[in-house]
Legacy VTK file of the C-alpha trace (Angstrom):
# vtk DataFile Version 3.0
C-alpha trace
ASCII
DATASET POLYDATA
POINTS 201 float
-14.292 -144.641 -262.480
-17.687 -146.126 -261.745
-17.369 -149.437 -259.955
-19.677 -152.369 -260.465
-20.409 -155.435 -258.423
-20.382 -158.142 -261.019
-22.257 -161.368 -260.678
-21.270 -164.178 -263.017
-24.034 -166.354 -264.401
-23.375 -169.751 -265.915
-23.837 -169.775 -269.686
-24.363 -172.429 -272.339
-27.034 -174.629 -270.710
-29.843 -175.017 -273.212
-33.112 -175.807 -271.467
-35.373 -175.452 -274.481
-35.194 -177.365 -277.754
-35.574 -174.093 -279.637
-32.449 -172.733 -278.011
-30.551 -175.894 -278.972
-31.571 -175.548 -282.624
-30.709 -171.834 -282.602
-27.290 -172.631 -281.187
-26.676 -174.985 -284.112
-27.600 -172.250 -286.587
-25.423 -169.554 -285.039
-22.436 -171.586 -283.832
-18.895 -170.977 -285.096
-16.776 -171.789 -286.962
-18.857 -172.660 -289.999
-19.715 -171.357 -293.452
-16.196 -170.001 -293.923
-16.035 -168.079 -290.644
-12.691 -167.599 -288.866
-14.226 -166.928 -285.415
-13.466 -169.540 -282.779
-14.413 -170.165 -279.127
-12.077 -168.709 -276.534
-11.271 -168.893 -272.835
-9.777 -165.410 -272.492
-13.044 -163.457 -272.587
-16.334 -163.961 -270.752
-19.640 -162.246 -269.985
-20.860 -161.210 -266.525
-23.989 -159.410 -265.345
-24.431 -156.553 -262.906
-27.773 -155.729 -261.287
-28.596 -152.247 -262.511
-32.015 -151.116 -261.261
-35.664 -151.970 -260.901
-38.038 -150.695 -263.543
-41.768 -150.895 -264.078
-43.024 -153.306 -266.691
-46.525 -153.750 -268.117
-47.782 -157.092 -269.425
-50.616 -157.749 -271.892
-53.233 -157.481 -269.165
-52.013 -153.915 -268.438
-50.898 -154.983 -264.960
-47.815 -153.071 -263.866
-45.060 -154.766 -261.861
-41.449 -154.094 -260.956
-38.676 -156.070 -262.587
-34.936 -156.054 -262.023
-32.694 -154.820 -264.806
-29.159 -156.016 -265.546
-26.142 -154.789 -267.465
-23.978 -157.248 -269.375
-20.211 -156.685 -269.531
-17.387 -158.236 -271.511
-14.464 -159.343 -269.334
-10.886 -160.113 -270.270
-9.572 -162.264 -267.446
-10.800 -160.423 -264.340
-10.917 -156.971 -265.932
-14.109 -155.344 -267.162
-13.353 -153.949 -270.590
-16.655 -153.127 -272.294
-20.378 -152.674 -271.657
-22.448 -154.918 -273.957
-26.119 -154.205 -273.254
-29.128 -154.247 -270.920
-31.281 -157.223 -269.950
-34.443 -157.564 -267.900
-34.793 -160.265 -265.270
-37.265 -162.185 -267.446
-34.842 -161.977 -270.409
-32.210 -163.921 -268.467
-34.308 -167.087 -268.531
-34.259 -167.205 -272.332
-30.930 -165.559 -273.131
-27.526 -167.060 -273.877
-24.205 -165.371 -274.621
-21.206 -166.643 -276.574
-17.844 -164.947 -277.111
-15.803 -165.699 -280.251
-12.409 -164.478 -281.470
-10.978 -163.841 -284.938
-7.283 -163.326 -284.193
-6.077 -162.625 -287.743
-8.671 -160.416 -289.469
-6.115 -158.832 -291.876
-7.371 -155.283 -291.361
-4.587 -152.682 -290.976
-4.111 -151.730 -287.328
-6.520 -154.397 -286.019
-5.029 -157.224 -283.956
-8.209 -159.210 -283.385
-11.984 -159.050 -283.570
-14.096 -160.035 -280.555
-17.651 -161.138 -281.303
-20.280 -161.324 -278.566
-23.461 -163.106 -279.659
-26.560 -162.580 -277.525
-29.356 -165.030 -278.417
-32.885 -164.576 -277.068
-35.242 -167.496 -277.709
-38.972 -166.902 -277.382
-41.626 -167.364 -280.048
-38.758 -166.929 -282.504
-35.008 -166.397 -282.227
-33.491 -162.918 -281.886
-29.723 -162.700 -282.168
-27.762 -159.515 -281.451
-24.151 -159.680 -282.640
-21.725 -157.210 -281.022
-18.355 -156.796 -282.767
-15.344 -155.177 -281.078
-12.136 -154.408 -282.969
-9.018 -154.565 -280.809
-6.320 -152.320 -282.273
-2.545 -152.599 -282.126
-2.411 -150.203 -279.147
-4.958 -152.251 -277.180
-7.992 -150.002 -277.579
-11.425 -151.382 -278.463
-13.756 -149.987 -281.113
-17.348 -151.178 -281.302
-19.009 -151.710 -284.673
-22.763 -151.137 -285.112
-24.678 -154.068 -283.620
-26.226 -156.522 -286.079
-29.642 -158.005 -285.276
-31.046 -161.186 -286.818
-34.631 -162.292 -286.180
-35.872 -165.688 -287.348
-39.596 -166.211 -286.891
-40.500 -168.781 -289.567
-39.005 -171.333 -291.912
-36.479 -168.997 -293.526
-33.162 -168.701 -291.680
-30.868 -165.703 -291.968
-27.758 -164.699 -290.072
-26.368 -161.150 -290.401
-22.592 -160.896 -290.091
-19.557 -158.779 -290.787
-17.048 -160.701 -292.878
-13.332 -159.888 -292.691
-10.536 -160.386 -295.274
-9.356 -163.711 -293.803
-12.846 -165.233 -294.124
-14.898 -166.665 -296.936
-16.875 -163.881 -298.650
-14.388 -161.339 -297.281
-12.540 -158.758 -299.396
-8.955 -157.606 -299.116
-8.679 -154.609 -296.785
-12.465 -154.356 -296.433
-15.222 -155.280 -293.965
-18.245 -156.786 -295.688
-21.745 -156.598 -294.200
-24.223 -159.226 -295.353
-26.235 -162.227 -294.302
-26.068 -165.992 -294.620
-29.159 -167.475 -296.278
-29.633 -170.963 -294.793
-31.958 -173.860 -295.507
-33.831 -175.879 -292.884
-30.875 -178.219 -292.583
-28.745 -175.184 -291.635
-26.739 -175.556 -294.825
-25.638 -172.445 -296.685
-27.613 -171.450 -299.770
-25.838 -168.121 -300.356
-24.198 -165.119 -298.762
-25.994 -161.887 -299.630
-23.687 -158.865 -299.541
-25.353 -155.603 -298.526
-22.541 -153.120 -297.846
-18.746 -152.882 -297.995
-16.701 -150.706 -295.631
-13.170 -149.430 -295.174
-11.790 -149.073 -291.649
-10.057 -145.737 -290.992
-8.836 -146.652 -287.500
-11.912 -145.269 -285.738
-14.990 -145.700 -287.936
-16.479 -147.691 -290.776
-16.342 -145.766 -294.036
-18.784 -146.917 -296.760
-16.976 -147.807 -299.970
LINES 1 202
201 0 1 2 3 4 5 6 7 8 9 10 11 12 13 14 15 16 17 18 19 20 21 22 23 24 25 26 27 28 29 30 31 32 33 34 35 36 37 38 39 40 41 42 43 44 45 46 47 48 49 50 51 52 53 54 55 56 57 58 59 60 61 62 63 64 65 66 67 68 69 70 71 72 73 74 75 76 77 78 79 80 81 82 83 84 85 86 87 88 89 90 91 92 93 94 95 96 97 98 99 100 101 102 103 104 105 106 107 108 109 110 111 112 113 114 115 116 117 118 119 120 121 122 123 124 125 126 127 128 129 130 131 132 133 134 135 136 137 138 139 140 141 142 143 144 145 146 147 148 149 150 151 152 153 154 155 156 157 158 159 160 161 162 163 164 165 166 167 168 169 170 171 172 173 174 175 176 177 178 179 180 181 182 183 184 185 186 187 188 189 190 191 192 193 194 195 196 197 198 199 200
């Protein structure tokens, strides 16, 4: 098995006002969510490689690249994604748990939110289903980009949550006003879970 030297980086310190506002928008639990903060899981980074990057002036320079991993205690259990060195300055991770999703064969759902704050806010939401036998299954990543006054938040909703359906996983987005209050939940797709994959209803 490939071994990694993992370097933990402190999370949750918001240096920019924009990141603070974004955290308010995307925090849990709210709007009928059943995901809560946890102390069992965490995110660490591993230096991966150097790669060439080109800025707007067409100047080429080398930049370090990192891999982000989900940890349970001290054990690495899942690769999450890649980050550049410059991304780290504007990126925050949160890990949330829904420990009673009411999907057959699923013990809990682990949600890793990766928020990048620049000119706008880009949120990648990574969902992992932990089954009764301890294996993890990753759902397709959901990306939410807020650039203007309209605020959206793409999510999967599970049967134990508001807007959820019995025995189904609902994909949709929260439509929020500027006060971060919910205007509506817009359902886009409904899935069954067959133990390995999402099956469109």
